[in-house]
Backbone and ligand atoms as CSV (ligand in chain L), in Angstrom:
chain,resi,resn,atom,element,x,y,z
A,1,MET,N,N,8.383,17.156,-3.248
A,1,MET,CA,C,8.062,16.851,-4.636
A,1,MET,C,C,7.404,18.093,-5.277
A,2,THR,N,N,6.606,18.803,-4.533
A,2,THR,CA,C,6.059,20.053,-5.065
A,2,THR,C,C,7.136,21.044,-5.371
A,3,ARG,N,N,8.100,21.158,-4.450
A,3,ARG,CA,C,9.202,22.097,-4.657
A,3,ARG,C,C,10.019,21.718,-5.878
A,4,GLU,N,N,10.198,20.412,-6.104
A,4,GLU,CA,C,11.016,19.939,-7.216
A,4,GLU,C,C,10.240,19.927,-8.542
A,5,GLY,N,N,8.914,20.148,-8.473
A,5,GLY,CA,C,8.134,20.165,-9.683
A,5,GLY,C,C,7.683,18.774,-10.150
A,6,THR,N,N,7.912,17.758,-9.308
A,6,THR,CA,C,7.485,16.415,-9.686
A,6,THR,C,C,6.123,16.059,-9.142
A,7,GLY,N,N,5.572,16.934,-8.380
A,7,GLY,CA,C,4.262,16.694,-7.794
A,7,GLY,C,C,3.601,18.011,-7.464
A,8,LYS,N,N,2.336,17.903,-7.043
A,8,LYS,CA,C,1.631,19.083,-6.631
A,8,LYS,C,C,0.689,18.655,-5.500
A,9,PHE,N,N,0.766,19.353,-4.399
A,9,PHE,CA,C,-0.076,18.907,-3.305
A,9,PHE,C,C,-1.431,19.601,-3.323
A,10,PHE,N,N,-2.423,18.922,-2.775
A,10,PHE,CA,C,-3.774,19.434,-2.741
A,10,PHE,C,C,-4.303,19.465,-1.334
A,11,CYS,N,N,-5.290,20.293,-1.122
A,11,CYS,CA,C,-5.892,20.420,0.179
A,11,CYS,C,C,-6.856,19.231,0.440
A,12,LEU,N,N,-6.443,18.371,1.329
A,12,LEU,CA,C,-7.235,17.173,1.581
A,12,LEU,C,C,-8.602,17.512,2.152
A,13,ALA,N,N,-8.673,18.574,2.933
A,13,ALA,CA,C,-9.978,18.967,3.507
A,13,ALA,C,C,-10.929,19.391,2.387
A,14,GLY,N,N,-10.411,20.065,1.390
A,14,GLY,CA,C,-11.240,20.478,0.241
A,14,GLY,C,C,-11.729,19.275,-0.546
A,15,ILE,N,N,-10.871,18.280,-0.691
A,15,ILE,CA,C,-11.323,17.069,-1.404
A,15,ILE,C,C,-12.344,16.322,-0.568
A,16,GLY,N,N,-12.103,16.240,0.719
A,16,GLY,CA,C,-13.064,15.585,1.603
A,16,GLY,C,C,-14.396,16.305,1.621
A,17,GLY,N,N,-14.346,17.643,1.436
A,17,GLY,CA,C,-15.565,18.455,1.418
A,17,GLY,C,C,-16.186,18.536,0.061
A,18,HIS,N,N,-15.613,17.800,-0.901
A,18,HIS,CA,C,-16.124,17.754,-2.276
A,18,HIS,C,C,-16.204,19.165,-2.898
A,19,VAL,N,N,-15.230,19.983,-2.590
A,19,VAL,CA,C,-15.184,21.346,-3.180
A,19,VAL,C,C,-14.863,21.166,-4.650
A,20,SER,N,N,-15.749,21.692,-5.507
A,20,SER,CA,C,-15.679,21.353,-6.939
A,20,SER,C,C,-14.332,21.707,-7.583
A,21,GLY,N,N,-13.794,22.871,-7.263
A,21,GLY,CA,C,-12.532,23.271,-7.872
A,21,GLY,C,C,-11.409,22.284,-7.518
A,22,MET,N,N,-11.409,21.857,-6.268
A,22,MET,CA,C,-10.367,20.929,-5.822
A,22,MET,C,C,-10.551,19.575,-6.447
A,23,ILE,N,N,-11.767,19.158,-6.601
A,23,ILE,CA,C,-12.071,17.879,-7.205
A,23,ILE,C,C,-11.596,17.893,-8.669
A,24,GLU,N,N,-11.910,18.956,-9.377
A,24,GLU,CA,C,-11.500,19.064,-10.798
A,24,GLU,C,C,-10.003,19.132,-10.931
A,25,SER,N,N,-9.333,19.883,-10.076
A,25,SER,CA,C,-7.873,19.968,-10.134
A,25,SER,C,C,-7.255,18.592,-9.885
A,26,THR,N,N,-7.805,17.872,-8.946
A,26,THR,CA,C,-7.276,16.549,-8.636
A,26,THR,C,C,-7.481,15.582,-9.784
A,27,LYS,N,N,-8.653,15.686,-10.415
A,27,LYS,CA,C,-8.942,14.809,-11.586
A,27,LYS,C,C,-7.907,15.020,-12.701
A,28,ALA,N,N,-7.377,16.231,-12.783
A,28,ALA,CA,C,-6.404,16.550,-13.835
A,28,ALA,C,C,-5.035,15.921,-13.558
A,29,GLY,N,N,-4.818,15.427,-12.367
A,29,GLY,CA,C,-3.532,14.801,-12.043
A,29,GLY,C,C,-3.281,13.544,-12.802
A,30,LYS,N,N,-2.038,13.338,-13.242
A,30,LYS,CA,C,-1.729,12.100,-13.975
A,30,LYS,C,C,-1.638,10.900,-13.068
A,31,VAL,N,N,-1.119,11.110,-11.897
A,31,VAL,CA,C,-0.979,10.017,-10.927
A,31,VAL,C,C,-1.474,10.570,-9.572
A,32,ILE,N,N,-2.437,9.905,-9.010
A,32,ILE,CA,C,-2.943,10.328,-7.689
A,32,ILE,C,C,-2.148,9.606,-6.595
A,33,VAL,N,N,-1.555,10.386,-5.721
A,33,VAL,CA,C,-0.692,9.851,-4.674
A,33,VAL,C,C,-1.303,10.218,-3.306
A,34,ALA,N,N,-1.321,9.275,-2.402
A,34,ALA,CA,C,-1.711,9.555,-1.050
A,34,ALA,C,C,-0.556,9.234,-0.129
A,35,ILE,N,N,-0.257,10.131,0.771
A,35,ILE,CA,C,0.794,9.936,1.787
A,35,ILE,C,C,0.115,10.004,3.152
A,36,ASP,N,N,0.162,8.915,3.881
A,36,ASP,CA,C,-0.428,8.884,5.192
A,36,ASP,C,C,0.615,8.818,6.286
A,37,GLY,N,N,0.274,9.385,7.428
A,37,GLY,CA,C,1.206,9.419,8.534
A,37,GLY,C,C,1.106,8.213,9.459
A,38,CYS,N,N,0.061,7.382,9.288
A,38,CYS,CA,C,-0.072,6.202,10.133
A,38,CYS,C,C,-1.080,5.272,9.479
A,39,PRO,N,N,-1.257,4.093,10.002
A,39,PRO,CA,C,-2.142,3.108,9.366
A,39,PRO,C,C,-3.632,3.490,9.376
A,40,VAL,N,N,-4.024,4.533,10.066
A,40,VAL,CA,C,-5.420,4.975,10.029
A,40,VAL,C,C,-5.829,5.374,8.591
A,41,ALA,N,N,-4.823,5.838,7.822
A,41,ALA,CA,C,-4.996,6.019,6.382
A,41,ALA,C,C,-6.013,7.114,6.013
A,42,CYS,N,N,-5.978,8.235,6.674
A,42,CYS,CA,C,-6.942,9.301,6.416
A,42,CYS,C,C,-6.878,9.826,4.991
A,43,ALA,N,N,-5.677,10.062,4.456
A,43,ALA,CA,C,-5.574,10.616,3.133
A,43,ALA,C,C,-6.144,9.667,2.075
A,44,LYS,N,N,-5.755,8.401,2.179
A,44,LYS,CA,C,-6.254,7.392,1.217
A,44,LYS,C,C,-7.772,7.268,1.294
A,45,LYS,N,N,-8.307,7.239,2.526
A,45,LYS,CA,C,-9.756,7.088,2.683
A,45,LYS,C,C,-10.506,8.337,2.182
A,46,THR,N,N,-9.920,9.491,2.410
A,46,THR,CA,C,-10.570,10.723,1.949
A,46,THR,C,C,-10.643,10.779,0.444
A,47,LEU,N,N,-9.524,10.428,-0.229
A,47,LEU,CA,C,-9.515,10.394,-1.684
A,47,LEU,C,C,-10.523,9.374,-2.193
A,48,GLU,N,N,-10.520,8.192,-1.600
A,48,GLU,CA,C,-11.453,7.151,-2.088
A,48,GLU,C,C,-12.905,7.586,-1.831
A,49,HIS,N,N,-13.152,8.235,-0.703
A,49,HIS,CA,C,-14.518,8.701,-0.417
A,49,HIS,C,C,-14.969,9.722,-1.482
A,50,ALA,N,N,-14.033,10.477,-2.020
A,50,ALA,CA,C,-14.374,11.444,-3.026
A,50,ALA,C,C,-14.403,10.815,-4.434
A,51,GLY,N,N,-14.174,9.526,-4.513
A,51,GLY,CA,C,-14.301,8.814,-5.798
A,51,GLY,C,C,-13.017,8.624,-6.564
A,52,PHE,N,N,-11.857,8.909,-5.946
A,52,PHE,CA,C,-10.581,8.747,-6.636
A,52,PHE,C,C,-9.973,7.369,-6.340
A,53,ASN,N,N,-9.324,6.831,-7.385
A,53,ASN,CA,C,-8.480,5.673,-7.164
A,53,ASN,C,C,-7.088,6.187,-6.807
A,54,VAL,N,N,-6.511,5.678,-5.762
A,54,VAL,CA,C,-5.184,6.077,-5.374
A,54,VAL,C,C,-4.182,5.246,-6.162
A,55,ASP,N,N,-3.380,5.936,-7.005
A,55,ASP,CA,C,-2.444,5.177,-7.878
A,55,ASP,C,C,-1.204,4.761,-7.090
A,56,GLU,N,N,-0.717,5.641,-6.266
A,56,GLU,CA,C,0.490,5.319,-5.484
A,56,GLU,C,C,0.209,5.697,-4.028
A,57,TYR,N,N,0.688,4.853,-3.157
A,57,TYR,CA,C,0.343,5.075,-1.763
A,57,TYR,C,C,1.533,4.789,-0.870
A,58,VAL,N,N,1.701,5.612,0.139
A,58,VAL,CA,C,2.723,5.324,1.175
A,58,VAL,C,C,2.156,5.660,2.531
A,59,GLU,N,N,2.394,4.783,3.449
A,59,GLU,CA,C,2.020,4.997,4.861
A,59,GLU,C,C,3.373,5.030,5.555
A,60,ILE,N,N,3.756,6.211,6.043
A,60,ILE,CA,C,5.168,6.422,6.332
A,60,ILE,C,C,5.708,5.642,7.546
A,61,THR,N,N,4.837,5.197,8.463
A,61,THR,CA,C,5.380,4.423,9.557
A,61,THR,C,C,5.904,3.062,9.063
A,62,SER,N,N,5.329,2.610,7.918
A,62,SER,CA,C,5.807,1.339,7.364
A,62,SER,C,C,7.220,1.504,6.742
A,63,MET,N,N,7.658,2.748,6.619
A,63,MET,CA,C,9.000,3.036,6.128
A,63,MET,C,C,9.953,3.308,7.277
A,64,GLY,N,N,9.477,3.066,8.497
A,64,GLY,CA,C,10.336,3.237,9.666
A,64,GLY,C,C,10.361,4.675,10.185
A,65,ILE,N,N,9.425,5.495,9.729
A,65,ILE,CA,C,9.354,6.873,10.196
A,65,ILE,C,C,8.293,6.955,11.304
A,66,GLU,N,N,8.749,7.293,12.479
A,66,GLU,CA,C,7.849,7.258,13.631
A,66,GLU,C,C,6.908,8.484,13.625
A,67,LYS,N,N,5.651,8.187,13.938
A,67,LYS,CA,C,4.668,9.284,14.051
A,67,LYS,C,C,4.956,10.129,15.274
A,68,ASN,N,N,4.901,11.464,15.144
A,68,ASN,CA,C,5.059,12.334,16.284
A,68,ASN,C,C,4.225,13.593,16.038
A,69,TYR,N,N,4.243,14.467,16.996
A,69,TYR,CA,C,3.408,15.648,16.900
A,69,TYR,C,C,4.255,16.938,16.971
A,70,ASN,N,N,5.504,16.868,16.627
A,70,ASN,CA,C,6.357,18.039,16.797
A,70,ASN,C,C,6.389,18.965,15.592
A,71,LEU,N,N,5.724,18.627,14.500
A,71,LEU,CA,C,5.616,19.479,13.323
A,71,LEU,C,C,6.983,19.876,12.787
A,72,ASN,N,N,7.939,19.036,13.003
A,72,ASN,CA,C,9.307,19.334,12.589
A,72,ASN,C,C,9.948,18.094,11.961
A,73,PRO,N,N,9.454,17.738,10.784
A,73,PRO,CA,C,9.937,16.479,10.174
A,73,PRO,C,C,11.426,16.590,9.815
A,74,LEU,N,N,12.075,15.452,9.949
A,74,LEU,CA,C,13.511,15.408,9.546
A,74,LEU,C,C,13.592,15.493,8.033
A,75,THR,N,N,14.540,16.295,7.563
A,75,THR,CA,C,14.746,16.382,6.106
A,75,THR,C,C,15.032,15.033,5.511
A,76,SER,N,N,15.765,14.199,6.250
A,76,SER,CA,C,16.101,12.857,5.725
A,76,SER,C,C,14.832,12.023,5.541
A,77,ASP,N,N,13.847,12.183,6.448
A,77,ASP,CA,C,12.594,11.420,6.333
A,77,ASP,C,C,11.804,11.930,5.126
A,78,VAL,N,N,11.763,13.217,4.965
A,78,VAL,CA,C,11.015,13.801,3.822
A,78,VAL,C,C,11.655,13.326,2.510
A,79,GLU,N,N,12.972,13.334,2.456
A,79,GLU,CA,C,13.666,12.895,1.255
A,79,GLU,C,C,13.451,11.397,0.979
A,80,LYS,N,N,13.400,10.642,2.064
A,80,LYS,CA,C,13.168,9.194,1.905
A,80,LYS,C,C,11.793,8.915,1.237
A,81,VAL,N,N,10.784,9.588,1.719
A,81,VAL,CA,C,9.440,9.396,1.164
A,81,VAL,C,C,9.361,9.966,-0.253
A,82,SER,N,N,9.938,11.138,-0.456
A,82,SER,CA,C,9.946,11.781,-1.764
A,82,SER,C,C,10.634,10.937,-2.793
A,83,GLN,N,N,11.783,10.414,-2.431
A,83,GLN,CA,C,12.566,9.574,-3.337
A,83,GLN,C,C,11.816,8.270,-3.699
A,84,TYR,N,N,11.244,7.666,-2.702
A,84,TYR,CA,C,10.459,6.440,-2.907
A,84,TYR,C,C,9.339,6.705,-3.890
A,85,LEU,N,N,8.574,7.771,-3.670
A,85,LEU,CA,C,7.439,8.047,-4.554
A,85,LEU,C,C,7.876,8.492,-5.932
A,86,SER,N,N,8.929,9.283,-5.996
A,86,SER,CA,C,9.431,9.725,-7.326
A,86,SER,C,C,9.849,8.526,-8.154
A,87,THR,N,N,10.493,7.548,-7.532
A,87,THR,CA,C,10.872,6.350,-8.264
A,87,THR,C,C,9.665,5.572,-8.714
A,88,ARG,N,N,8.707,5.395,-7.845
A,88,ARG,CA,C,7.482,4.657,-8.192
A,88,ARG,C,C,6.741,5.326,-9.348
A,89,ILE,N,N,6.619,6.662,-9.269
A,89,ILE,CA,C,5.910,7.395,-10.313
A,89,ILE,C,C,6.648,7.351,-11.642
A,90,SER,N,N,7.962,7.491,-11.582
A,90,SER,CA,C,8.769,7.411,-12.812
A,90,SER,C,C,8.619,6.056,-13.482
A,91,LYS,N,N,8.651,4.976,-12.694
A,91,LYS,CA,C,8.457,3.641,-13.235
A,91,LYS,C,C,7.057,3.519,-13.853
A,92,ARG,N,N,6.061,4.011,-13.162
A,92,ARG,CA,C,4.688,3.927,-13.631
A,92,ARG,C,C,4.548,4.656,-14.962
A,93,MET,N,N,5.252,5.743,-15.122
A,93,MET,CA,C,5.117,6.547,-16.349
A,93,MET,C,C,6.152,6.117,-17.405
A,94,GLY,N,N,6.827,5.035,-17.124
A,94,GLY,CA,C,7.762,4.513,-18.115
A,94,GLY,C,C,9.028,5.320,-18.281
A,95,LEU,N,N,9.374,6.078,-17.267
A,95,LEU,CA,C,10.556,6.931,-17.361
A,95,LEU,C,C,11.798,6.255,-16.827
A,96,LEU,N,N,11.619,5.097,-16.159
A,96,LEU,CA,C,12.783,4.343,-15.615
A,96,LEU,C,C,12.827,2.971,-16.230
L,1,SF4,S1,S,-1.269,10.711,10.992
L,1,SF4,FE1,FE,-2.715,8.988,10.878
L,1,SF4,S2,S,-4.524,9.705,12.003
L,1,SF4,FE2,FE,-3.270,11.495,11.556
L,1,SF4,S3,S,-4.137,12.345,9.652
L,1,SF4,FE3,FE,-2.414,10.964,9.078
L,1,SF4,S4,S,-3.359,8.963,8.725
L,1,SF4,FE4,FE,-4.850,10.205,9.839
């Protein structure tokens, strides 16, 4: 989504650390999205801990994408999540 210009990713550690620049940049976002790799929900919890409401959320194992540690995500999995969120965001913004 960042590559396509439909989103912008932020450093979750910076948000969790309440780094002011990161917090301000995130506040400027129109739609706050959290993508988690498993039900532990670290991204969602980190954003909420920093005071953000998560507008759109996806926990990818619920989409049938298995958690692994190989740091080599399948392009098809990335596209699946990206497409899902792009559609959700477009609907939210009245573009669909
Ligand atoms: S994969 Fe699960 S445990 Fe690991 S950072 Fe993501 S949500 Fe947290």
